Structures are given as structure tokens and as C-alpha cells.
Residue, then its C-alpha position, 0 to 999 in steps of 0.5 A: m500500499s505503501t506505493l499507492d498515493r492517496r489520490s489513488l486510494l480514494g480514486l480506487g474505492a474499496a473494491g479496487i484497492g482489495s484487486a489491486l492488493l490480492t493481483n499483486r499478493a498473487a503475483a508475489r505467490a507465484p513460483f519461478l518457473g526455471t525453463q524457456a521456450p524448447a531450443f528450436h528456431r525455423f527460417m526460409i532460406g529460399a524455398i528450404e525450411a531451415t530449422v537451428v537446432s540447440d545442442g545445449p551450451l559450452p563452458m570453456g572457462k577463462p577466455a586466455a584459456s582457449f582464446n590466443g594471439f591478442p595484446p594484453g587486456e584486449i580480450t577483456k576490453l572486446l569482451q567488456s565493450n560488448f556487455l559479455p562476461t571477462d571471466d567465463i566463456v560459453l560459446e553455443q551449438n547451433v545445428l543446422v537442418l534443411n529440409t529441402g522438400e526432398k531431403l532432411i540433412v543436418f549439419d554436425t551433431g554435437v557432443g552427443t553422450s560424452k560428459s567432457f564439457g559438463p551437462l549442460p551440452g548433448k541434448l540435439a536427439s532430445t531438441l530434434v524431437k522438440a522440434g517436430i524432427a525425428p532422427g530417423d528421418i534423416d537423410a543426410v548429416v554433413i559433418s564440418h569437421a571431426h572435433p567431438d563437439h561436431c561429430g560427437g552425436l553419430v552414435d547413441i551410448n550403445g554404439q548405435a547410430v543416431f541417425p539410421n538411415a542418414q548418409i554421412y558426409i565428411s572430408s577424406a582429410d579430417l576422417d583420415f587424421w581424427t581417426d588415425e591409430v597412432k595419435l592415440g599415443s598423442q596429446l589428442k587421444p580423447l580427440i581421436e577416441t572420440a572421432r574413432r568412435n562416431l566415424l569408424p562404426l559408420r564407414d560404410r556410409i560415409v561419402f567424401y565431399k571436396d572443395g567447390q562440390e555440391f554434394l548436395p542439392g544446393v549444397q555446395a562444400l567450401a574448404a577452410p582449413g586450419h582449425t583442422v586440415g579437412h575443415s570446410m563450410f558450406m553455401i547452402t543455395s535456394s531460389s536467389e538466395t545464398f546463405c552460409y553456415a560457417a561452421d567453426l571459421a570463427h568460435h566467437s562473435v566478438l574476440l574472432l571477428e574484431d580481431p580476427r587474427g587472434t587465435f583458438v586453443f583446439d586449431t590444428d593449424a593457428k596461422q592457417a585458420a587466421a588466414t583463413r578466417v580473414r579471407m572467408l570473412d571478407m568473401l562473405t562481407s562483400d557478397r552481404t550474405r548471411m551466415m550462421g556460426y556454430h558457435f556464435p549465440w543462439p541462434g547464430l544468424g546474422h551478417v558480417v561487416k567490416h569494422g576497422e582492421g577486422f569485422h563486427y557480427i551483425p545478429e539477425p533479427l528473430k521472426t515468430v511468424l515464417 
């Protein structure tokens, strides 16, 4: 009642006061729901219906543990100026699904059953169902590269195919590199084990794509090496529209765009990754191509523009109606 002045009380009358107090009391008693809407988002690429489905976030910890090659203090400055936490990097996992009318195509598969990144990721199978997409209906799974957060969801905890009817597409360079038994004796062992566990049981259904090849209708592979030897991004064309699924071209929409020559700790060849990033971002900027980043803030859709010596990411406004 202390928030109601004398004039308001007189205007309300007894019934009005009772109603106002009842409303306030009811609102105060309402429990926190603690839930979000199901993590999928639909949009159109020409005549293709696209859906972004989340596999859940990846907590990476201290920024300096994952991002290198920045001048002293620049990481903190960039994060602060973009209103982002400076003590913990969290990357999203935005899985793209295309319905071309003829085929259902999934791009990358999240971490699967691995608990290496904690309890938050590994939700792809359940969020696909919430989005009305049955894993058994998927015709093709495109793997941009064979890191655990991209190929880790191909098989379930029992080693069975999560997408039982899908052809698997990957670059031969990445399959060879990340399933190499010799590397089990190196520091890459956890990554090699995940790739072998998810890819080798499905070897008979794997098809290789090549740089520049339209290997599925409207889907063209573009080699973007450095993050891994065979890392690729994909240009998707329908009607008069072209869209880029950039995969891991840049892991952070601020740090590696504002300063694209910075590096990421899991790059196989950090120098090559930076050079590839600058070249591809220049292309996306010049062509004004709408794009999607696998690790960008949900749902990862937007455009890139030139900004000083680097680039700037502009998220796309979300539409609630297709």
C-alpha cells in the first residue's frame, strides 16, 4: 500500500483497493518456472525450410585458456565493450537442419553422450524431437570437421547410429587425420577416441565431399582449413538466395571477428586458421551473405561487416512467424 498515493486510493475505492492488493499478493506467490522455450528456431532460405536446433552450451572457462594471440588486455576490453562476461567463455552449439522438400539434412551433431563439457550439452536428440524432427527421418548428416562437438552425436551410448537412415558426409582429410590410430599415443588421444567411436562404425555409409563440390542439391562445400586439416564451410543456395553455414570459421562472434588474427586453442594450424578466417570473412562481407556460426550466440544467424582492421557481427532479428 505504501506505493499507492492518497489520490490513487480515493480513486480506486474499497473494491479497487482489494483487487489491487489481491493481484499483488498473487503475483508475489507465483513460483519461478525455471524453464525456457524449446531450443529450436525456424527460418527460410529461399524455398528451403531451415531449423536451428541447440545441442546445449559449451562452458569453456577463462577466456585466455581458449583464445590466444591477442595483445595484453585486449580480450577483456573486447568482452567488456560488448557487455559479455570477462571470466568465463560460453559457446553455443547451433545445429542446422535443412528440409529441401526432398531431403532432411543435418549439419554437425554436437557432443553426443560425452560428459567432457559438463551436463549442459548433448541435447541434440531430444531437441530435434521437440522441433518435430525424427532422427530416423534424416537422409544426410554433413560433418564440417571431426572434432568431438561436431561428430560426437553420430552414435548413442550403445554405439548405435543416432541417424539410422542417413548417409554421412565428411572430408577425407579430416576422416583420415582424426581416426588415425597412431595419434592415440599423443595429446590428441581424447579427440581421436571420440572420432573413431563415432565415425568408424559408420564407415560404410560415409561419402567424401570435395572443395567446391555441390554434393547435395543446393549444398556446396568450401574448404576452410586451419581449424582442422579438412574443416569445411557450406554455401546453401535456393531460389535466388545464398546462405553460408560457416561451422567453426570463428568460435567467438566478438573476439575472432573484431580481431580475426587471434587464435583458438583447438586449431590444428592456428596461423592457417587465421588466414582462412580473414579470407572467408572478406568474402561474406563483400557478398553481403547471410551466415550462421556454429558457436555464435543462439541461434547464430546474422551478417558480417567490415569494422576497422577486423569485422563485426550483426545478429539477425528473429521472426516469430515464417
